[in-house]
N, C-alpha and C positions, 0 to 999 in steps of 0.2 A: 503494498500499500504506498508506504514512503517513498518507493522508486518510482511509482507512478504519479504521487503528487510533486515530487521534485522535478518532473518532467513537464509540468505544466507551467505555462508562463504566468499564469495570473496568481498562482502561489508565491512566485518569486516576488512579484510586484505588490501583493498584499504584504508579505514579510517586510518589505523595504519601506512602505508607509508606515508599519507597526513601529518598526525600529526609528522612522522619523517622528512619530509621536513620542517615542522614549527621549530623543533627543531633545524635545521641546520640554520635557519635564526634568530633565537632567542636563542642562546644557554645557558642552565642554567639546564638541568636535568629535566625540568618540563613536556615539551612534550613528552619527550622521555619515561616517567613511563607511560602514556596514550597511546603512540604508542605501547608500548609492550604489555599493557593489550587489546589493539583492535586486535592485531596480534593472541595472544593466545586464546582470545574470538573466533576468526574465525577459529583457529585450533579446538577448541572444538565443534564449530558447525559444521565444515566440517566432523569431525569423527564420529558425531551424539551424542556427549556424553553431550551436552548442551541442557537444555530444550527449547522447542519452545515458550514461551511466552515472549513478549518484555520486562515486567517488570524484569522478572527473567534473561533475557539476559543483560540488563542495570545493574542488580546487579552483575552479574559475571563480567562484564566489570569492574565495580567500585572496586571491590575485587581485581582482577587481576591487576588494575592498582595501587592500593595502594600497592600490595606486590612487584610489580617491583619498584616503586618508592623507597620503604624501603630497597630493594637488593640495588639498584643503590647508595643510600646514604650510605649504609654500605661499599660498596666496592671502590667507588669513594672518601668518607669520605669529609672533609672540604678542599675547594679549597684553594689554596695559594693565599693570598691577602685578604681573606674574614676577614671581621670585627670580632674581638674577645670580647664577651661581659664578662665584669669583674663582679664579683659577691660583691667583697668588695674593700674599697679604702685603700690605703697606710697609710692614716693619722688615720685610726680606731683602736682603743685600742683593743688588741687580748683578 
């Protein structure tokens, strides 16, 4: 059953929208990458470009999610008020 559900495009899109709602409830650009990855996987499944195996679909979902997260990180950057990590102390000798 899970195999056939993963092969339907609308299941991936619904998962993407559900993860988007989670992002609204807990903002931080974490669930948004997964949501974009799920919707993109749904588009690939809907157009017939994705393989039919569950393991390969999960791999595509993971790769799309990482790519979306990296793109979001690059475009959104470091948020205002985020903690800056210092790599050397002012009292260290140069």
